[in-house]
N, C-alpha and C positions, 0 to 999 in steps of 0.2 A: 035366270036361277043363277048359273054360270057365270055371268057379271056380277050377283049378287056377292057371292064366293070372293072373290076377286079383291073386291075390293073393301072386304073385310080382313083379309091377308095383309094386306096395304096396313091398314088401319095398326093392326097386331104386331107388326115389326115395327114401325117409328117410334116406339120408345127406345127401343132397344138403339137404336140407328143414332139416335139425339144421344144417349148415356154411349157409343160408343165415340163420337165426334168430340162430344166435351171432354174425355179423357186424354184422347191426342189434343186437344187444346192445351189442357193444362201439364203434361208432361213437357209440351214443347213450350211452355211459359216457365216451367220450373228448371230447365235443361239451363246448366251457367255456360257462358264462354270462354273458351280458351284462355286463360290467363297469359300475356307477356311477363317471362322470368328472363332476369339478364344471368346468362352462363359465360363461361371462360373456360380457355386451355390452360393446363398448368404452365408456368416455365420452367423451362428445365436450362440449366444453367451451371456452370461451375461455383463452388462456393469454398470459404476457408471454415472449418469446424472449429467454433467458440466451446468452451465451458466455464461458468463462472465460479467465482470463489468470493467469500469473502476475505478480506486484510484489513489491517491498519497500516497508517504512515507514524516511521519515526524519521528525526534529525538524521542527517549523516553523520555526526557529534552530537552529542551530548557531557557537559562537562557541568559536576556540582561546581562552585565557587565557596570554598572554604577559607574557615579563619583556622591558623595551627596556632597563633599566641592569643596570651590573654592579655585583656585592658579593655574599656570602653571604646564602643563601637561612636568613632567623632564624625565620621562624614559618609555622604553617600552621592556619588559622582557622576550620576548615570537616570534619568527618565527612562523607568519601568518599562518594558516593552518595546523598547527602540535597540535597532540596531546599533553595535557598538565596533570600531575598529580594532585589528590584534593590539595588544600592549595599553588599552583604556586604561585608566586607572580609572575603580569602581567601586571600591571601599578601603578608609581607611579605619584601622585600629589603634589606637593610643600607643603612639610608637616612643615616648618619652624616654622611657626605663631601657626600652632597647636600644636607642641612640648612645644613652648613657652607657651601656655595656661594651657599643660600639669603641668610645670614646677611650673607656678604659683599658679594652683590649689591644688598642692602638699604642698609647703609653706604653703596654705592658711589651709590645714590639719592638716598641723603639730600646726601652731599656735594655731587653736581651741581646738586640743586635749591638747596642754600647759593650755590653758586656760581654759577648762574644771577640769582638774587634779587641777590645784588651786583651784578651786571653789569648789573642792571635800573635798580637805583638809581643806580649809576654813569654808563647812559646817559641818565636823566633828570636828572639835572645840567648832564651835559655840554650837552644841549640849552639848558637855561636859561642856561649862562655864554655856548653860542652867541649866544644871541641879545644879548648885550650886548659880541659881540666879544671877549672874554674869552680864547676858545680858538680855535685854527687848526682849519680844515674838516677836515683830515688829524685831528684827533685826534677829532672829531666822529666822522667814519669808521671809525675803531676802534673807539673805543666802541659804536657800533651791530654791528661783527664781532662782537665779543667778547658780545653779547647772543645773536648766533645760532649762537655757535659752542659758547655754555654750553646751548643749547636743545638741540641738537642730539649734545651730551654726555649731558642726562638723557636723551632719547630712549634714545639705546644705550643703558644705565645699568638702564631701565626695560624694554627686551627683553631685557635678562640677566636681570633680575630672573625675566621670565618664561619664561623658559628654566631657569631654575634651580628654580623651582618647579616647572615641569613634569617636569622629572628627577624632583624627589621627590615628585611624584605617582606617577610611575611604580614606585616603591619597595611603594606599597599596591595590590598588586594586586585589585580589585574584581569583583564580578558587574555587569554590564551590566545585565542583567534580570532575572527570576524563573524560576529554573530547576535540573536536575537538575546537581554535577558530577561528575566522573569522580574515580578516585585522581590522584594529584600524579605526578608525572614522576621529581621528586627528593625528596632526605627532607631535613629541618632541616640543614644545615652545608655541603650543597654548593657551591660556588663557581658562581653564575650569569654565561654570559657573553652578556648581551642587548644590549649597544651595539653591536655590529658588525652584531649577524643575529637578530633576532627569537627567541628562545628558547621554545618551548610549554613552560606549566607541568601545564597539564591542561584539561579540553574542559567546556565549561558545554554544556547542552542544555534547548532549552524544550518541553517536550512535554505542554503543556495540549492543544494540537493538533499531529495529526499528519500529514504528507501521505504518501499512497502512491502509487505512481510505478507505469505499465505501461505496455505497445506493443500498438496496434492496428493489425492489418494495413489497408495502401487499401482492398481490397476491402470489410473491414469498417467504413471510414468510408462508402463509397459506399452501405451498406445503411441507416446512421444518415442519411444526407444524403437517402435514397427516404421511409425512418418520418417524420421533422420537415424537411425545408430548411432552414426560417427559422433556426429556434435553430442548426444546427450550420453554416450560414452566416455567422452572426454569431460563430461561436468558442464556442457556448454550447452545452454538453450536456445534452439535456433530462431524463437521468435519474439514476439514484443508482447506488452500488454496493453488494455487501453483500460483505463480507471475512471468509473462513475459513481456520483455521489447520490447523498437522498435527495438534495436538492440540486437542478441541472447547476454547473457554472458557466461560463460565456465561454471558457476556454478548455478545447480538449488536452486531457493531460495520458501520453501514453510513456511507457517503463520500459527499459530495457531492462531484460533479465538478465544478472549478472552472479546468481550464486544458486544452487542446488545442493542439498544438504548431503554429506557422504553416505548416508544411514537411513533407512525407516523406522522410526519409533514404532514398536513394538504393541504400546499400548494405543494406541491410536492407527496404526497401519500407512500413515501419512509421514509426506516430505514436506522439509521447509524449504521455501523456494522466494527469492529475493530478487526487486526489481528496483534498478534507480529510476527517480522523476526528476528532470530538472523544475526549479521552482524559481526563478528568477525573480519572481513580485512577490515573492512571499507569502502567497493567498493559501496555499498549502500548509497545516499545523499538525505539530508532531501528534499522535494520539488517535487522527481524525480517521474515523472506520469508511471502508472506499468495499465498492464491488469491484472484482477482477475478470476480465472477459480474459481466456488463455489460448488462444490458437494453438490447436493441438493436431491438425491434419487437414483434408481436402476434400470435397466429394466432385468430381470431374463430371458428372450428371445430375444433380440435384433436383427432385422434385419441389417445383413452389407454388403455393397458392396464397392467394390472400386470408390472411392469419384471422380476419374477421367475418371469414364465410365458415368456420369450422363450428360447429356444434359441437358439445358435449351432454354425454346422456351417462344412465348408470354404467353401460360398457364401454365409454370412455368417449375419445373424439370420433367425429363421425362428417361426409360430408352429403349432402344432396346430387346424385348425377343424374347425368339426364341423357336415357340412352338413343338409337338410334332411331327409337320408334317417336320421339320425344315423351317419353314417360318418366316422371321421377323413379330414382332407385335410392335406395338408402346405403351409403356402404362406411363399414368402421374402417377406421385409419391409424396409424400408426405417425406420430409429429418427434421430430427434433428441434431444433434452435431458431430465432426468431431472428432475421435477417434484414437490415432496413428499418426496421418497425414496426412493417406493413406484411411483409411475406413468413409464410414458416413453411420451414423444409418438410417435407413427407417423406416418411423413410419406409412405410409401407402401404398398400391398400388401393395404390393411385400410380396409374400410368399418364405420360406426358399426352397420351390422344385423349382420357377423358376427358370429358364437359361435367364442369362442376358449377350448383346454382351458388351464385355472389353475394344475390343480397335477399333480402324478404323471404328467410329462412320460414317463419312462421307460418306462412301463406302456402306453403307446400307441403306434400303429404307422399309417403309409400304409393306407386301407380300412380298419380295423378299424370294428365295427360297435359302437357303445355306448348306453349308457343316459345322456344328460345331464342333470346335475343342478343347476339355477341355486347358483351361488356368492353366497353375500349379503355 
Protein backbone atom coordinates (compact mmCIF):
# COMPACT_ATOMS: atom_id res chain seq x y z
CA UNK A 1 0.00 0.00 0.00
CA UNK A 2 2.87 2.41 0.81
CA UNK A 3 4.59 1.68 -2.47
CA UNK A 4 1.46 2.56 -4.41
CA UNK A 5 1.25 6.01 -2.77
CA UNK A 6 4.90 6.77 -3.59
CA UNK A 7 4.44 6.13 -7.29
CA UNK A 8 1.27 8.17 -7.34
CA UNK A 9 3.12 11.22 -5.94
CA UNK A 10 5.85 11.01 -8.55
CA UNK A 11 3.27 10.90 -11.27
CA UNK A 12 1.55 13.93 -9.74
CA UNK A 13 4.76 16.07 -9.58
CA UNK A 14 6.06 15.11 -13.03
CA UNK A 15 4.05 17.75 -15.01
CA UNK A 16 5.23 20.52 -12.67
CA UNK A 17 8.89 19.51 -13.12
CA UNK A 18 8.48 19.44 -16.87
CA UNK A 19 6.86 22.92 -16.84
CA UNK A 20 9.73 24.37 -14.75
CA UNK A 21 12.34 22.91 -17.08
CA UNK A 22 10.53 24.36 -20.06
CA UNK A 23 10.48 27.87 -18.55
CA UNK A 24 14.20 27.71 -17.81
CA UNK A 25 14.89 26.58 -21.36
CA UNK A 26 12.74 29.42 -22.79
CA UNK A 27 14.52 31.99 -20.57
CA UNK A 28 17.90 30.73 -21.77
CA UNK A 29 16.75 30.98 -25.37
CA UNK A 30 15.41 34.57 -24.98
CA UNK A 31 18.48 35.89 -23.12
CA UNK A 32 20.51 38.04 -25.57
CA UNK A 33 24.31 37.89 -25.71
CA UNK A 34 26.17 41.00 -24.45
CA UNK A 35 26.93 43.28 -27.41
CA UNK A 36 30.35 44.61 -28.19
CA UNK A 37 30.19 48.42 -28.32
CA UNK A 38 32.94 50.76 -29.50
CA UNK A 39 33.97 53.28 -26.87
CA UNK A 40 36.71 55.86 -26.54
CA UNK A 41 38.16 58.28 -24.03
CA UNK A 42 37.90 61.98 -24.80
CA UNK A 43 40.96 63.77 -26.11
CA UNK A 44 42.20 66.47 -23.78
CA UNK A 45 44.39 69.01 -25.55
CA UNK A 46 44.87 72.76 -25.98
CA UNK A 47 42.83 74.41 -28.73
CA UNK A 48 42.29 77.89 -30.11
CA UNK A 49 38.75 79.11 -29.72
CA UNK A 50 37.01 80.52 -32.78
CA UNK A 51 33.73 82.14 -33.60
CA UNK A 52 32.20 82.33 -37.05
CA UNK A 53 30.74 85.46 -38.61
CA UNK A 54 29.14 86.25 -41.96
CA UNK A 55 31.06 88.79 -44.00
CA UNK A 56 31.68 90.07 -47.49
CA UNK A 57 34.63 90.95 -49.69
CA UNK A 58 35.44 94.32 -51.21
CA UNK A 59 38.27 95.33 -53.54
CA UNK A 60 41.15 97.25 -52.03
CA UNK A 61 40.26 100.14 -54.33
CA UNK A 62 37.19 100.69 -56.47
CA UNK A 63 36.69 103.69 -58.74
CA UNK A 64 33.98 104.66 -61.20
CA UNK A 65 35.38 105.70 -64.57
CA UNK A 66 33.32 108.76 -65.45
CA UNK A 67 32.86 111.08 -68.43
CA UNK A 68 33.17 114.77 -67.57
CA UNK A 69 32.67 116.24 -71.05
CA UNK A 70 29.98 116.15 -73.73
CA UNK A 71 30.39 114.28 -76.97
CA UNK A 72 29.90 111.02 -78.83
CA UNK A 73 31.64 107.94 -77.48
CA UNK A 74 34.11 107.16 -80.25
CA UNK A 75 36.14 104.26 -78.88
CA UNK A 76 36.21 101.55 -76.19
CA UNK A 77 39.82 100.42 -76.00
CA UNK A 78 39.74 97.40 -73.65
CA UNK A 79 38.25 93.95 -73.21
CA UNK A 80 35.64 93.86 -70.40
CA UNK A 81 36.72 91.91 -67.34
CA UNK A 82 40.43 91.98 -68.18
CA UNK A 83 43.19 93.42 -66.03
CA UNK A 84 44.64 96.66 -67.40
CA UNK A 85 47.87 98.43 -66.32
CA UNK A 86 47.81 101.91 -64.81
CA UNK A 87 47.50 104.62 -67.45
CA UNK A 88 45.82 102.39 -70.05
CA UNK A 89 43.48 104.28 -72.42
CA UNK A 90 39.97 102.90 -71.94
CA UNK A 91 37.51 105.33 -73.58
CA UNK A 92 37.69 108.12 -76.16
CA UNK A 93 34.94 110.75 -76.19
CA UNK A 94 34.74 112.97 -79.27
CA UNK A 95 37.77 115.29 -78.80
CA UNK A 96 37.39 117.53 -81.89
CA UNK A 97 35.75 120.53 -80.25
CA UNK A 98 38.04 120.35 -77.24
CA UNK A 99 41.13 120.14 -79.45
CA UNK A 100 39.96 123.26 -81.29
CA UNK A 101 39.50 125.02 -77.97
CA UNK A 102 43.06 124.13 -77.05
CA UNK A 103 44.33 125.47 -80.38
CA UNK A 104 42.44 128.74 -79.86
CA UNK A 105 43.74 129.06 -76.32
CA UNK A 106 47.31 128.44 -77.46
CA UNK A 107 46.91 131.20 -80.05
CA UNK A 108 45.49 133.53 -77.42
CA UNK A 109 48.48 132.86 -75.19
CA UNK A 110 50.90 133.68 -78.01
CA UNK A 111 49.00 136.89 -78.73
CA UNK A 112 49.06 137.88 -75.08
CA UNK A 113 52.78 137.13 -74.87
CA UNK A 114 53.41 139.40 -77.88
CA UNK A 115 51.35 142.19 -76.38
CA UNK A 116 53.18 141.90 -73.09
CA UNK A 117 56.53 141.95 -74.87
CA UNK A 118 55.50 145.12 -76.74
CA UNK A 119 54.22 146.79 -73.56
CA UNK A 120 57.41 145.99 -71.67
CA UNK A 121 59.63 147.37 -74.45
CA UNK A 122 57.48 150.47 -74.67
CA UNK A 123 57.67 150.96 -70.91
CA UNK A 124 61.48 150.66 -71.05
CA UNK A 125 61.70 153.40 -73.67
CA UNK A 126 59.27 155.55 -71.70
CA UNK A 127 61.44 155.32 -68.60
CA UNK A 128 64.49 156.45 -70.62
CA UNK A 129 62.54 159.35 -72.10
CA UNK A 130 61.22 160.37 -68.71
CA UNK A 131 64.79 160.71 -67.41
CA UNK A 132 65.37 163.35 -70.12
CA UNK A 133 61.99 164.98 -69.40
CA UNK A 134 60.90 164.11 -72.96
CA UNK A 135 57.49 162.76 -71.78
CA UNK A 136 55.11 163.61 -69.04
CA UNK A 137 54.64 161.66 -65.82
CA UNK A 138 51.18 160.68 -66.97
CA UNK A 139 52.56 159.01 -70.11
CA UNK A 140 54.98 156.98 -67.98
CA UNK A 141 52.19 155.87 -65.66
CA UNK A 142 50.07 154.87 -68.64
CA UNK A 143 52.93 152.84 -70.06
CA UNK A 144 53.40 150.99 -66.77
CA UNK A 145 49.65 150.33 -66.61
CA UNK A 146 49.76 148.83 -70.09
CA UNK A 147 52.44 146.38 -68.93
CA UNK A 148 50.36 145.30 -65.94
CA UNK A 149 47.30 144.87 -68.13
CA UNK A 150 49.29 142.78 -70.62
CA UNK A 151 50.59 140.61 -67.77
CA UNK A 152 47.06 140.04 -66.50
CA UNK A 153 45.84 139.23 -70.01
CA UNK A 154 48.63 136.68 -70.44
CA UNK A 155 47.80 135.09 -67.10
CA UNK A 156 44.14 134.78 -68.08
CA UNK A 157 45.05 133.33 -71.49
CA UNK A 158 47.27 130.72 -69.86
CA UNK A 159 44.47 129.81 -67.42
CA UNK A 160 42.06 129.36 -70.32
CA UNK A 161 44.63 127.19 -72.09
CA UNK A 162 45.02 125.03 -68.96
CA UNK A 163 41.23 124.62 -68.76
CA UNK A 164 41.02 123.74 -72.45
CA UNK A 165 43.78 121.15 -72.08
CA UNK A 166 42.09 119.69 -68.99
CA UNK A 167 38.79 119.38 -70.86
CA UNK A 168 40.64 117.74 -73.75
CA UNK A 169 42.23 115.26 -71.36
CA UNK A 170 38.74 114.33 -70.12
CA UNK A 171 38.03 113.05 -73.64
CA UNK A 172 40.57 110.27 -72.99
CA UNK A 173 39.49 108.19 -69.99
CA UNK A 174 42.44 106.22 -68.59
CA UNK A 175 42.94 103.71 -65.78
CA UNK A 176 44.25 105.48 -62.66
CA UNK A 177 45.80 102.26 -61.39
CA UNK A 178 46.20 98.60 -62.32
CA UNK A 179 42.92 96.76 -62.02
CA UNK A 180 40.10 94.83 -63.60
CA UNK A 181 37.51 96.77 -65.62
CA UNK A 182 33.80 96.05 -65.80
CA UNK A 183 31.86 96.17 -69.05
CA UNK A 184 31.01 99.56 -70.51
CA UNK A 185 27.65 101.08 -69.65
CA UNK A 186 27.45 102.67 -73.12
CA UNK A 187 28.17 101.43 -76.62
CA UNK A 188 30.25 103.30 -79.19
CA UNK A 189 28.19 105.99 -80.87
CA UNK A 190 26.17 107.02 -77.81
CA UNK A 191 26.14 110.70 -76.92
CA UNK A 192 27.62 111.26 -73.48
CA UNK A 193 26.45 114.30 -71.53
CA UNK A 194 29.07 114.50 -68.81
CA UNK A 195 29.69 118.23 -68.39
CA UNK A 196 26.66 118.90 -66.17
CA UNK A 197 26.88 115.67 -64.18
CA UNK A 198 29.62 113.04 -64.25
CA UNK A 199 28.45 109.98 -66.18
CA UNK A 200 29.76 106.56 -65.15
CA UNK A 201 31.15 104.59 -68.08
CA UNK A 202 32.57 101.57 -66.22
CA UNK A 203 34.09 100.56 -62.88
CA UNK A 204 37.72 99.69 -62.16
CA UNK A 205 38.54 97.20 -59.38
CA UNK A 206 41.97 96.78 -57.87
CA UNK A 207 41.67 93.23 -56.57
CA UNK A 208 45.27 92.11 -55.94
CA UNK A 209 44.27 92.58 -52.33
CA UNK A 210 40.76 92.30 -50.93
CA UNK A 211 39.14 93.54 -47.76
CA UNK A 212 36.89 91.24 -45.73
CA UNK A 213 34.35 93.16 -43.64
CA UNK A 214 32.30 91.70 -40.80
CA UNK A 215 30.72 92.78 -37.50
CA UNK A 216 31.42 91.40 -34.03
CA UNK A 217 29.27 91.75 -30.92
CA UNK A 218 30.31 94.02 -28.08
CA UNK A 219 30.64 91.05 -25.69
CA UNK A 220 32.96 89.34 -28.18
CA UNK A 221 35.10 92.47 -28.15
CA UNK A 222 35.27 92.22 -24.36
CA UNK A 223 36.42 88.59 -24.64
CA UNK A 224 39.23 89.66 -26.96
CA UNK A 225 40.11 92.42 -24.51
CA UNK A 226 40.49 89.81 -21.77
CA UNK A 227 42.61 87.60 -24.04
CA UNK A 228 44.97 90.36 -25.22
CA UNK A 229 44.10 93.73 -23.65
CA UNK A 230 47.18 95.62 -24.84
CA UNK A 231 46.80 94.92 -28.55
CA UNK A 232 43.03 95.36 -28.64
CA UNK A 233 43.09 98.60 -26.66
CA UNK A 234 45.56 99.98 -29.21
CA UNK A 235 43.11 99.13 -32.00
CA UNK A 236 45.18 96.17 -33.23
CA UNK A 237 43.64 92.72 -33.18
CA UNK A 238 46.13 89.99 -32.34
CA UNK A 239 44.99 87.20 -34.63
CA UNK A 240 44.40 86.23 -38.22
CA UNK A 241 41.14 85.04 -39.72
CA UNK A 242 40.38 82.22 -42.11
CA UNK A 243 37.80 82.48 -44.87
CA UNK A 244 35.44 79.74 -46.01
CA UNK A 245 33.00 79.83 -48.90
CA UNK A 246 29.75 78.15 -49.85
CA UNK A 247 31.75 76.04 -52.29
CA UNK A 248 35.21 75.07 -50.96
CA UNK A 249 38.11 76.47 -52.98
CA UNK A 250 41.35 74.66 -53.71
CA UNK A 251 43.33 77.31 -51.85
CA UNK A 252 42.83 78.42 -48.26
CA UNK A 253 42.60 82.17 -47.77
CA UNK A 254 43.85 83.81 -44.60
CA UNK A 255 43.31 87.46 -43.75
CA UNK A 256 45.24 89.82 -41.49
CA UNK A 257 43.03 91.94 -39.28
CA UNK A 258 43.95 95.59 -39.81
CA UNK A 259 40.98 97.65 -38.66
CA UNK A 260 38.67 97.80 -35.66
CA UNK A 261 36.01 100.50 -35.64
CA UNK A 262 36.47 103.06 -32.85
CA UNK A 263 32.84 102.85 -31.72
CA UNK A 264 30.01 100.40 -31.12
CA UNK A 265 26.85 100.97 -33.13
CA UNK A 266 24.03 101.57 -30.68
CA UNK A 267 21.38 100.17 -33.02
CA UNK A 268 23.08 96.78 -33.41
CA UNK A 269 25.56 96.57 -30.54
CA UNK A 270 28.32 95.54 -32.94
CA UNK A 271 31.71 96.77 -34.14
CA UNK A 272 33.00 96.66 -37.70
CA UNK A 273 36.19 94.67 -38.28
CA UNK A 274 38.24 94.49 -41.46
CA UNK A 275 40.89 92.06 -42.65
CA UNK A 276 43.23 92.30 -45.63
CA UNK A 277 43.37 89.23 -47.87
CA UNK A 278 45.93 88.59 -50.62
CA UNK A 279 44.33 87.73 -53.96
CA UNK A 280 47.25 87.30 -56.40
CA UNK A 281 45.34 85.11 -58.84
CA UNK A 282 42.21 87.25 -58.86
CA UNK A 283 40.06 84.33 -57.72
CA UNK A 284 38.20 86.36 -55.10
CA UNK A 285 35.66 88.92 -56.30
CA UNK A 286 34.27 92.07 -54.75
CA UNK A 287 30.87 91.46 -53.18
CA UNK A 288 31.49 87.76 -52.51
CA UNK A 289 29.91 86.54 -49.27
CA UNK A 290 32.20 84.57 -46.95
CA UNK A 291 32.17 82.92 -43.55
CA UNK A 292 34.90 84.27 -41.32
CA UNK A 293 36.44 82.25 -38.49
CA UNK A 294 37.78 84.64 -35.85
CA UNK A 295 40.13 83.30 -33.13
CA UNK A 296 39.45 84.99 -29.81
CA UNK A 297 41.08 82.86 -27.10
CA UNK A 298 42.54 79.52 -25.98
CA UNK A 299 41.47 76.52 -23.93
CA UNK A 300 44.54 74.72 -22.63
CA UNK A 301 42.61 71.61 -21.53
CA UNK A 302 39.73 71.20 -23.94
CA UNK A 303 37.75 67.95 -23.70
CA UNK A 304 37.14 66.71 -27.24
CA UNK A 305 34.94 63.88 -28.54
CA UNK A 306 34.05 62.67 -32.00
CA UNK A 307 31.29 64.88 -33.33
CA UNK A 308 29.46 61.89 -34.87
CA UNK A 309 29.12 60.35 -31.39
CA UNK A 310 26.95 63.18 -30.08
CA UNK A 311 23.19 62.71 -30.15
CA UNK A 312 20.43 65.30 -30.06
CA UNK A 313 17.08 65.14 -28.29
CA UNK A 314 14.57 67.54 -26.78
CA UNK A 315 16.95 68.39 -23.94
CA UNK A 316 19.80 69.21 -26.28
CA UNK A 317 23.05 67.32 -26.86
CA UNK A 318 23.91 64.04 -25.15
CA UNK A 319 26.41 61.19 -25.06
CA UNK A 320 26.09 57.57 -24.05
CA UNK A 321 28.77 56.71 -21.48
CA UNK A 322 29.88 53.31 -20.24
CA UNK A 323 30.56 53.18 -16.49
CA UNK A 324 32.86 50.89 -14.51
CA UNK A 325 30.15 48.23 -14.42
CA UNK A 326 29.94 48.30 -18.24
CA UNK A 327 26.45 49.72 -18.13
CA UNK A 328 25.29 52.43 -20.51
CA UNK A 329 24.62 55.83 -18.94
CA UNK A 330 22.81 58.73 -20.64
CA UNK A 331 24.65 62.04 -20.10
CA UNK A 332 23.46 65.51 -21.12
CA UNK A 333 26.37 67.72 -22.28
CA UNK A 334 27.11 71.26 -23.42
CA UNK A 335 29.21 71.58 -26.55
CA UNK A 336 31.51 74.20 -28.04
CA UNK A 337 33.11 74.52 -31.42
CA UNK A 338 34.07 71.98 -34.07
CA UNK A 339 37.81 71.32 -34.40
CA UNK A 340 39.46 69.77 -37.46
CA UNK A 341 36.02 68.92 -38.90
CA UNK A 342 35.64 65.79 -36.74
CA UNK A 343 36.15 66.64 -33.07
CA UNK A 344 33.71 68.64 -30.95
CA UNK A 345 34.61 70.49 -27.77
CA UNK A 346 32.53 69.51 -24.72
CA UNK A 347 32.30 72.42 -22.32
CA UNK A 348 30.36 70.66 -19.52
CA UNK A 349 29.05 67.23 -18.58
CA UNK A 350 32.15 65.18 -19.43
CA UNK A 351 35.64 64.54 -18.08
CA UNK A 352 38.72 63.08 -19.67
CA UNK A 353 38.26 59.82 -17.74
CA UNK A 354 34.77 59.04 -19.05
CA UNK A 355 34.28 56.38 -21.70
CA UNK A 356 31.74 57.32 -24.33
CA UNK A 357 30.05 55.28 -27.06
CA UNK A 358 31.45 56.22 -30.47
CA UNK A 359 29.26 54.18 -32.85
CA UNK A 360 25.86 52.50 -33.16
CA UNK A 361 24.01 54.93 -30.90
CA UNK A 362 20.66 53.41 -31.88
CA UNK A 363 21.70 50.00 -30.57
CA UNK A 364 22.30 51.11 -26.97
CA UNK A 365 19.97 52.35 -24.25
CA UNK A 366 20.14 53.54 -20.66
CA UNK A 367 21.10 50.76 -18.23
CA UNK A 368 22.10 48.26 -20.92
CA UNK A 369 25.08 46.04 -20.17
CA UNK A 370 27.66 46.03 -22.94
CA UNK A 371 31.09 44.70 -23.76
CA UNK A 372 33.14 47.89 -24.39
CA UNK A 373 35.81 47.78 -27.06
CA UNK A 374 38.24 50.70 -27.35
CA UNK A 375 37.80 52.44 -30.68
CA UNK A 376 41.22 53.18 -32.14
